[in-house]
C-alpha positions in Angstrom: 37.1 -41.4 56.4 35.4 -44.0 53.3 32.6 -41.3 52.2 35.6 -38.5 52.4 37.7 -40.0 49.7 34.5 -40.9 47.5 33.5 -37.1 47.5 37.3 -36.3 46.9 37.2 -38.8 44.3 34.6 -38.1 42.1 35.3 -34.1 42.5 39.0 -34.9 40.7 37.5 -37.2 38.5 34.8 -33.9 37.6 37.8 -31.3 37.4 38.8 -33.4 33.6 35.7 -35.2 32.7 31.8 -33.9 32.3 30.3 -35.2 35.4 27.5 -37.7 35.0 24.3 -35.5 34.0 25.8 -33.0 32.6 25.3 -32.5 28.8 28.8 -32.5 26.6 29.0 -29.3 24.5 29.5 -30.5 20.4 31.3 -27.9 19.3 33.0 -24.7 20.5 33.5 -21.3 19.7 36.2 -19.4 21.7 35.8 -15.9 21.0 39.0 -13.7 21.7 39.1 -9.7 22.0 42.9 -9.3 21.1 43.5 -6.9 24.1 40.4 -6.5 24.7 40.3 -6.0 28.8 37.9 -4.6 31.7 38.5 -0.8 30.9 38.1 -1.5 26.9 35.0 -3.2 27.4 33.1 -0.7 29.8 34.4 2.1 27.4 33.4 0.1 24.3 29.6 0.4 25.9 29.6 4.2 26.9 31.0 4.3 23.8 27.9 2.7 21.8 25.3 2.9 23.9 26.0 5.9 26.6 25.9 3.2 29.6 28.1 0.5 31.4 26.9 -2.8 31.3 25.2 -2.6 28.1 26.9 -5.7 26.2 25.8 -8.8 26.1 28.8 -9.6 26.8 28.8 -7.9 30.6 25.3 -10.2 30.8 26.5 -14.0 30.0 25.4 -16.2 32.6 28.7 -17.1 33.9 31.9 -14.9 34.1 34.8 -15.2 35.9 38.3 -13.3 35.6 41.4 -14.4 34.5 45.3 -14.0 35.1 46.6 -13.2 31.8 50.7 -13.7 33.0 53.4 -15.6 30.2 56.6 -17.6 31.9 58.5 -14.8 32.4 56.5 -11.7 32.5 54.0 -10.0 34.4 52.5 -9.0 31.3 51.9 -11.0 28.3 51.9 -10.8 24.8 49.0 -12.9 22.2 52.1 -15.4 21.4 51.9 -16.0 24.7 48.7 -14.9 26.1 46.5 -17.5 23.3 49.7 -20.3 23.8 48.4 -20.5 27.7 44.4 -20.7 26.8 44.4 -23.1 23.7 47.2 -25.4 25.6 46.7 -25.1 29.3 50.4 -24.7 29.6 52.2 -20.7 29.7 55.3 -20.6 27.7 57.4 -17.2 27.1 56.5 -14.0 25.3 56.6 -14.8 21.5 56.5 -18.1 21.4 53.6 -20.0 19.8 52.2 -22.9 21.5 55.7 -24.4 22.5 57.2 -25.2 26.0 59.9 -22.4 27.7 63.6 -23.5 25.9 65.7 -25.7 27.9 69.0 -23.6 29.1 70.6 -23.3 26.0 68.5 -23.9 23.6 66.2 -21.9 21.0 63.0 -24.2 21.3 60.8 -26.1 23.3 58.8 -29.2 23.2 55.5 -28.9 20.9 51.9 -28.1 23.3 49.2 -30.1 22.2 46.3 -27.5 21.8 42.7 -27.8 21.8 42.4 -27.3 18.2 44.6 -30.1 17.7 42.5 -32.3 20.1 39.3 -31.5 17.7 41.3 -32.5 15.2 42.8 -35.9 16.6 38.5 -36.6 17.9 37.1 -36.2 14.1 36.2 -32.6 14.2 36.1 -29.5 12.2 38.3 -26.9 13.1 38.8 -23.5 12.2 40.2 -19.7 13.0 38.7 -16.2 12.2 40.4 -13.2 12.6 40.9 -9.8 11.8 44.6 -9.9 12.1 46.8 -11.6 10.2 46.4 -15.5 9.5 49.5 -16.2 10.6 49.8 -13.9 13.6 49.7 -14.8 17.4 46.5 -15.5 18.1 45.0 -18.2 15.3 49.2 -19.0 14.6 48.4 -20.8 18.8 46.0 -22.9 17.6 47.1 -24.4 14.6 50.9 -24.2 15.1 54.3 -23.8 17.2 57.0 -22.3 16.6 60.0 -20.8 18.7 59.1 -17.2 17.5 56.2 -15.1 16.5 58.2 -14.2 13.8 58.3 -17.1 11.6 55.6 -15.9 9.2 56.6 -19.0 6.9 57.4 -21.5 9.3 53.8 -20.9 10.6 51.6 -20.6 7.9 53.4 -23.8 6.7 51.4 -25.5 9.4 48.2 -25.7 7.7 49.0 -28.4 5.0 51.1 -29.9 7.5 49.2 -30.8 10.8 50.7 -32.9 13.7 46.9 -34.2 14.1 43.9 -34.8 11.8 43.9 -33.4 8.5 44.9 -29.6 9.8 42.4 -26.9 10.4 40.2 -26.5 8.6 38.9 -23.1 8.0 41.2 -19.8 8.1 39.8 -16.8 7.2 41.4 -13.8 7.6 44.1 -11.2 6.6 47.8 -11.3 6.0 47.8 -12.3 2.4 50.8 -10.8 1.2 53.0 -11.3 3.9 52.4 -14.7 4.1 52.6 -15.9 0.2 56.4 -14.1 0.3 56.8 -15.7 3.5 56.4 -19.3 2.4 57.9 -18.4 -0.7 61.2 -17.7 0.8 60.7 -21.1 1.7 60.6 -22.5 -1.2 57.4 -22.9 -1.2 54.0 -22.0 -3.4 51.0 -22.0 -0.7 48.2 -21.7 -3.9 49.9 -25.6 -4.6 50.2 -26.8 -0.9 46.7 -26.1 -0.3 45.3 -27.0 -3.0 47.3 -29.7 -2.5 45.8 -31.0 0.6 41.8 -30.9 -0.7 41.4 -26.5 0.7 40.0 -24.1 -1.4 42.0 -21.1 -1.8 40.9 -17.6 -2.5 41.1 -13.8 -1.8 37.4 -13.1 -0.9 34.1 -15.3 0.7 32.1 -14.6 -1.7 34.3 -16.6 -3.9 33.9 -20.1 -1.7 31.7 -22.6 -3.6 29.0 -24.1 -1.8 29.8 -27.7 -0.4 33.3 -26.6 0.4 34.5 -28.2 3.5 37.8 -27.1 3.6 39.4 -23.1 3.0 41.5 -20.9 3.8 40.6 -17.3 2.5 43.5 -15.0 2.9 42.7 -11.0 2.3 44.8 -7.4 2.6 41.4 -5.9 3.5 42.3 -3.8 7.1 39.1 -3.7 8.0 38.1 -7.8 7.1 33.9 -8.4 8.1 35.0 -11.0 10.8 30.7 -11.3 11.0 30.3 -12.5 8.3 33.5 -15.1 8.3 31.8 -16.1 11.4 28.6 -17.4 10.1 30.1 -18.8 6.9 32.8 -20.9 9.2 30.3 -21.7 11.4 28.1 -23.4 8.2 31.0 -25.2 6.7 32.0 -26.1 10.3 28.7 -27.9 11.0 28.1 -29.8 8.5 30.4 -32.2 10.3 28.7 -34.7 12.9 30.7 -35.0 15.3 31.2 -31.0 16.2 33.9 -28.4 15.3 36.1 -26.1 17.6 36.2 -22.3 16.1 38.4 -19.1 17.1 37.3 -16.1 16.2 39.4 -13.2 17.3 39.0 -9.3 17.0 41.4 -7.0 17.7 40.6 -4.2 19.6 43.6 -2.8 20.8 42.8 1.1 21.3 45.7 2.6 20.1 43.6 3.9 17.3 40.6 4.5 20.1 38.5 4.7 17.4 38.5 1.4 15.6 39.2 -0.3 19.2 36.1 1.2 21.2 34.3 0.6 17.2 35.0 -3.2 17.1 33.9 -3.8 20.9 29.8 -3.4 19.7 30.7 -5.4 16.7 32.3 -8.2 18.4 29.5 -8.5 21.1 26.5 -8.6 18.8 28.3 -11.8 16.8 29.0 -13.5 20.1 25.4 -13.0 21.3 24.3 -14.2 17.8 26.3 -17.6 17.8 25.3 -18.0 21.3 21.8 -18.0 19.7 22.0 -19.5 16.8 23.9 -22.6 18.5 23.0 -22.6 22.1 21.3 -25.6 23.0 24.3 -27.6 22.0 27.6 -25.3 21.7 30.0 -23.6 24.3 30.7 -20.0 23.7 33.3 -18.5 25.6 34.7 -14.6 25.1 37.9 -13.2 26.8 41.5 -11.0 25.5 44.7 -12.8 26.0 45.7 -8.9 27.8 44.4 -6.2 28.7 45.4 -2.5 27.4 46.1 0.3 29.0 43.1 2.4 28.2 42.4 4.4 31.6 39.5 6.6 32.4 40.2 9.2 34.6 37.8 11.5 34.6 35.4 11.9 31.7 32.1 13.5 32.7 28.7 11.7 31.6 27.7 12.1 27.9 30.9 12.8 26.9 32.3 10.2 24.7 35.7 8.5 24.7 37.4 10.2 21.8 35.9 12.9 18.9 37.4 14.2 15.4 40.4 16.6 15.6 41.1 19.5 13.2 42.4 16.9 10.5 39.9 14.8 10.8 41.2 12.3 12.7 40.0 10.9 16.0 41.4 12.4 19.4 41.0 11.2 22.8 38.9 13.7 25.0 40.0 15.1 28.3 40.0 12.2 31.2 41.2 9.6 28.4 44.6 8.1 29.1 46.3 6.0 26.7 50.0 4.7 26.6 49.9 2.5 23.9 50.9 -1.0 25.3 49.8 -3.9 26.9 49.0 -4.0 30.4 49.0 -7.3 33.4 45.7 -6.8 35.2 43.1 -9.6 34.8 40.7 -9.4 32.2 37.0 -11.0 31.8 36.0 -14.8 31.4 32.1 -14.8 30.2 30.9 -18.4 29.1 27.3 -19.8 28.0 26.2 -23.4 26.6 28.0 -26.6 28.0 30.0 -26.7 30.4 30.2 -23.1 31.3 29.3 -23.3 34.6 32.9 -24.1 34.9 33.5 -20.5 34.0 33.4 -18.7 37.8 35.7 -16.9 40.7 39.6 -15.9 39.8 41.0 -18.2 37.0 44.0 -18.5 35.6 44.6 -18.7 31.3 45.6 -21.5 31.1 42.3 -22.5 33.0 40.4 -22.1 30.0 41.5 -24.7 28.1 40.7 -27.3 30.8 37.8 -25.6 31.0 37.0 -26.8 26.6 38.3 -30.2 27.5 36.4 -31.0 30.2 33.1 -29.1 28.4 34.2 -31.8 25.6 34.4 -34.6 28.2 38.1 -35.6 27.1 40.7 -36.5 28.7 44.3 -34.5 28.4 47.2 -36.6 27.6 
């Protein structure tokens, strides 16, 4: 009985901390394919390489399947989906890193995110995306709001953090909307950021050498996530304590050429990042939710889409896209310290625990 109790205690300890002898992660890079479910990854592999399972993501050493549901719906949006991943708790659709509101209340309590844990421990932190930087996925990492539509209130939390000095790197689009939304609250985004020690600009090439904190906002619909990620890693790596970085690529296939075209791009970025940082970095890939791209009858050798008469891409016969999120499980793939916990059937909230464990930290 004593042996059984000891074994159980050890197992429980290892579920929240990195077990003795297992190397801790100095850094974590979380790659998030927005709407990048298994159907999209499968189609992206075939479209790019003419065969399935050609992606590095599909060949990573540790893989599992994750439920993506929100607290109030089997099909999640990006706000609730990302909140679960970075806080370890489910919330309602549309909510940014807050608990489900109590009856009669319009907002819940703030949930501490993995980025905020990193800030509290003195690590450097960053978010990179080709979606607007106050949008649900990046916002859930650094902000808290009862509605994802509160753009100004969300982005103002970059310079009004709850822990540490706040997110250090913010690279992506959304400049016009974010500027207008913060101005409507009586705040000048450039003044606020510079007062907090950030470089603020509209292009990656303008970030001065030696910069440690930078916000680059553009309105480029095809923002170069690869260059932004490499630049972010170069800056964040200067912190000897380590870093946390979230990288998002929008893989929605309602625009099928853009969605499938981005799959091999982000896949190569995951591979190059894992190769470069493999000795001390947990690299994770997952999706916040899946998308209803279905292959119901496509002959081998036939691409998923071809140019139509007007030059715009048209899905080929046998490819069905209804343009909605879907609720099936998504891939979780990992390599590096702490990756061994990625296996089997998971819940989206498990990813927070896996990242916390990889760092060797306890939850509050």
